[in-house]
Backbone as a printed PyTorch tensor [residue, N CA C, xyz], in Angstrom:
tensor([[[ -2.9460,  11.8680,  -8.9320],
         [ -2.0060,  11.0780,  -8.7450],
         [ -1.0830,  11.4740,  -7.3450]],

        [[ -0.7840,  12.9990,  -7.6200],
         [  0.2380,  13.5710,  -6.6540],
         [ -0.5540,  13.2070,  -5.1710]],

        [[ -1.5880,  12.6130,  -4.9630],
         [ -2.0210,  12.4330,  -3.5860],
         [ -2.0460,  10.6360,  -3.0760]],

        [[ -1.6900,  10.2070,  -3.9990],
         [ -1.0820,   8.6880,  -3.5800],
         [ -0.5520,   8.5020,  -2.7610]],

        [[ -0.6840,   7.8880,  -1.5260],
         [  0.2060,   7.5400,  -0.5620],
         [ -0.0910,   6.1290,   0.0740]],

        [[  0.4700,   5.0440,  -0.7070],
         [  0.2240,   4.0020,  -0.2760],
         [  1.5400,   2.9460,  -0.1130]],

        [[  1.8200,   2.1680,   0.8250],
         [  3.1800,   1.1660,   0.8010],
         [  3.2530,   0.6260,  -0.3770]],

        [[  2.4800,   0.2490,  -1.2440],
         [  2.2210,  -0.8210,  -2.6340],
         [  2.1030,   0.1170,  -3.8030]],

        [[  2.1700,   1.4360,  -4.0010],
         [  1.9340,   2.4770,  -4.6260],
         [  3.1340,   3.1580,  -5.2270]],

        [[  3.4120,   3.0380,  -6.4410],
         [  4.8990,   3.6670,  -6.8840],
         [  4.4150,   5.0530,  -7.2060]],

        [[  5.1840,   5.9940,  -6.7880],
         [  5.0200,   7.5700,  -6.6970],
         [  5.0850,   8.1820,  -8.0530]],

        [[  4.4280,   8.4300,  -8.5300],
         [  4.5620,   9.2800,  -9.8630],
         [  5.0580,  10.5100,  -9.8630]],

        [[  6.1880,  11.1390, -10.4110],
         [  7.0130,  12.1840, -10.2030],
         [  6.4090,  13.2410, -11.4600]],

        [[  6.5670,  12.6950, -12.3780],
         [  6.1760,  13.7370, -13.7090],
         [  5.3070,  12.5750, -14.9040]],

        [[  5.0360,  13.1300, -16.1050],
         [  4.5850,  12.9150, -17.0250],
         [  4.8430,  13.6830, -18.3010]],

        [[  5.6150,  12.8920, -18.8870],
         [  6.0310,  13.3800, -20.1870],
         [  5.0120,  13.1520, -21.2950]],

        [[  4.2830,  14.0980, -21.8720],
         [  3.5700,  13.8800, -22.9850],
         [  3.9230,  13.8990, -24.3800]],

        [[  5.0090,  14.0040, -24.5510],
         [  5.7060,  14.0280, -26.2470],
         [  5.7090,  12.6000, -26.3330]],

        [[  5.9040,  12.4990, -27.8120],
         [  6.1460,  10.8030, -28.1630],
         [  7.4110,  10.4650, -28.0830]],

        [[  7.7630,   9.2620, -27.4790],
         [  6.6270,   8.5550, -26.7940],
         [  6.4680,   8.8020, -25.1880]],

        [[  5.0620,   8.6610, -25.0120],
         [  4.7980,   9.2660, -23.8520],
         [  5.8000,   8.2300, -22.7010]],

        [[  5.7770,   9.0270, -21.6680],
         [  6.6000,   8.3170, -20.8410],
         [  6.2490,   8.9260, -19.3790]],

        [[  5.9990,   7.9780, -18.1850],
         [  6.2620,   8.5730, -16.9260],
         [  7.6660,   8.4710, -16.0870]],

        [[  7.4010,   9.3220, -15.1590],
         [  8.6350,   9.4490, -14.3920],
         [  8.4050,   8.8720, -13.1040]],

        [[  8.9710,   7.9830, -12.5180],
         [  8.6510,   7.6360, -11.3080],
         [  9.7320,   7.5470, -10.0090]],

        [[  9.9080,   7.3220,  -8.8470],
         [ 10.5480,   7.0370,  -7.8200],
         [ 11.5440,   5.8560,  -8.3930]],

        [[ 13.0710,   5.7650,  -8.0960],
         [ 13.8800,   5.0330,  -8.5920],
         [ 13.3080,   3.5870,  -7.9260]],

        [[ 13.4190,   2.5120,  -8.9220],
         [ 13.3250,   1.3110,  -8.6590],
         [ 14.1910,   0.6160,  -8.8670]],

        [[ 15.0300,   0.4730,  -7.5310],
         [ 16.2930,  -0.3120,  -7.4750],
         [ 16.8920,  -1.5950,  -8.1710]],

        [[ 15.4410,  -2.5140,  -8.2070],
         [ 15.7570,  -3.6580,  -9.1210],
         [ 15.0730,  -3.7240, -10.2400]],

        [[ 14.6170,  -2.2660, -10.9190],
         [ 13.7730,  -2.2870, -12.0940],
         [ 12.5360,  -2.7850, -11.9780]],

        [[ 11.9540,  -3.2280, -12.9660],
         [ 10.5210,  -3.5550, -13.0070],
         [ 10.6230,  -4.8920, -12.5990]],

        [[  9.2980,  -4.9870, -12.0080],
         [  8.7710,  -6.5840, -11.5760],
         [  9.3810,  -7.6600, -12.8850]],

        [[  8.7360,  -7.4990, -13.8920],
         [  8.9080,  -8.4040, -15.0260],
         [ 10.2370,  -8.5340, -15.2630]],

        [[ 11.1580,  -7.3800, -15.4940],
         [ 12.6330,  -7.7090, -15.3010],
         [ 13.2340,  -8.6080, -14.5610]],

        [[ 12.9830,  -7.7860, -12.9800],
         [ 13.3720,  -8.7740, -11.9640],
         [ 13.0740, -10.3200, -11.9900]],

        [[ 11.6430, -10.6450, -12.4560],
         [ 11.2130, -11.8550, -12.2150],
         [ 12.1750, -12.8560, -13.6370]],

        [[ 12.4430, -12.0400, -14.7550],
         [ 12.9040, -12.5210, -15.8160],
         [ 14.8080, -12.9620, -15.5000]],

        [[ 15.1650, -11.9000, -14.7650],
         [ 16.5920, -12.1660, -14.2120],
         [ 16.6670, -13.1910, -13.0730]],

        [[ 15.7980, -13.2290, -12.2480],
         [ 15.6710, -14.2830, -10.9120],
         [ 14.8040, -15.4050, -11.0760]],

        [[ 14.4230, -15.7380, -12.2350],
         [ 13.5390, -16.5300, -12.2960],
         [ 13.4470, -17.9530, -11.8060]],

        [[ 15.0980, -18.4440, -11.4740],
         [ 15.2500, -19.5520, -11.0250],
         [ 15.1220, -19.6410,  -9.3250]],

        [[ 15.3120, -18.2790,  -8.8740],
         [ 15.4390, -18.2540,  -7.3310],
         [ 14.1210, -17.5250,  -6.9360]],

        [[ 12.9150, -17.3940,  -7.8280],
         [ 12.0170, -16.8670,  -7.1050],
         [ 10.8530, -18.2170,  -6.7780]],

        [[ 10.3470, -17.8880,  -5.7080],
         [  9.5680, -19.1520,  -4.9270],
         [  8.1260, -18.6160,  -5.0970]],

        [[  7.5320, -19.8940,  -4.8330],
         [  5.8330, -19.5570,  -5.3390],
         [  5.4200, -18.8240,  -3.9990]],

        [[  6.0930, -18.8530,  -2.8110],
         [  5.5570, -17.6150,  -1.3760],
         [  5.9730, -16.2580,  -1.9790]],

        [[  7.2660, -16.0690,  -2.8630],
         [  7.4070, -14.5900,  -3.3400],
         [  6.3210, -14.3240,  -4.2220]],

        [[  5.9940, -15.2340,  -4.7280],
         [  4.9860, -14.6360,  -5.9280],
         [  3.6470, -14.3500,  -5.4750]],

        [[  3.3910, -14.9780,  -4.2900],
         [  2.1870, -14.8460,  -3.7870],
         [  2.1640, -13.6140,  -3.0210]],

        [[  3.3010, -13.3270,  -2.3570],
         [  3.4450, -12.1560,  -1.5140],
         [  3.3750, -10.7670,  -2.3150]],

        [[  3.8750, -11.0170,  -3.7800],
         [  3.9550, -10.2090,  -4.8160],
         [  2.3580,  -9.6580,  -5.2630]],

        [[  1.9110, -10.8690,  -5.5920],
         [  0.3720, -10.9160,  -5.7510],
         [ -0.4160,  -9.7370,  -5.0010]],

        [[ -0.5560, -10.3630,  -3.8710],
         [ -0.9940,  -9.7070,  -2.6060],
         [ -0.6190,  -8.2420,  -2.5190]],

        [[  0.3080,  -7.9160,  -2.5810],
         [  0.7900,  -6.3820,  -2.4480],
         [  0.4000,  -5.7210,  -3.5920]],

        [[  0.0380,  -6.4090,  -4.8930],
         [ -0.3440,  -5.7630,  -6.0180],
         [ -1.8700,  -5.6030,  -5.9050]],

        [[ -2.2820,  -6.4590,  -5.3840],
         [ -3.7860,  -6.5970,  -4.9830],
         [ -4.4790,  -5.4040,  -4.0320]],

        [[ -3.4720,  -5.2370,  -3.0610],
         [ -3.4700,  -4.3390,  -2.0250],
         [ -3.4920,  -2.7560,  -2.7740]],

        [[ -2.4690,  -2.4880,  -3.4380],
         [ -2.2290,  -1.4180,  -3.8690],
         [ -3.3600,  -1.0010,  -4.9450]],

        [[ -3.7250,  -1.7580,  -5.9100],
         [ -4.8390,  -1.3730,  -6.7750],
         [ -6.0700,  -0.9430,  -6.1010]],

        [[ -6.4710,  -2.2060,  -5.1150],
         [ -7.6090,  -1.8750,  -4.1920],
         [ -7.5100,  -0.3520,  -3.6030]],

        [[ -6.3430,   0.0090,  -3.0480],
         [ -6.2300,   1.6220,  -2.7090],
         [ -6.8630,   2.4590,  -3.4300]],

        [[ -6.0630,   2.2700,  -4.9590],
         [ -6.4650,   2.9670,  -5.8190],
         [ -7.4620,   3.2740,  -6.3870]],

        [[ -8.6440,   2.0720,  -5.9800],
         [ -9.8080,   1.9530,  -6.4740],
         [-10.5950,   2.9450,  -5.6860]]])
């Protein structure tokens, strides 16, 4: 994961293998996509969802 360098992939800084297992990533100013969507659900447009879907798909394609 250290060599992953893509605009739509989050950088993994460290991995804590103790219980519970946790990942340390770069700072996400708005939190996770799920929490952002829940907080701003009424202001989320179809175009935003389409854009996010496209970005997620591009990041996944890069990782494949």
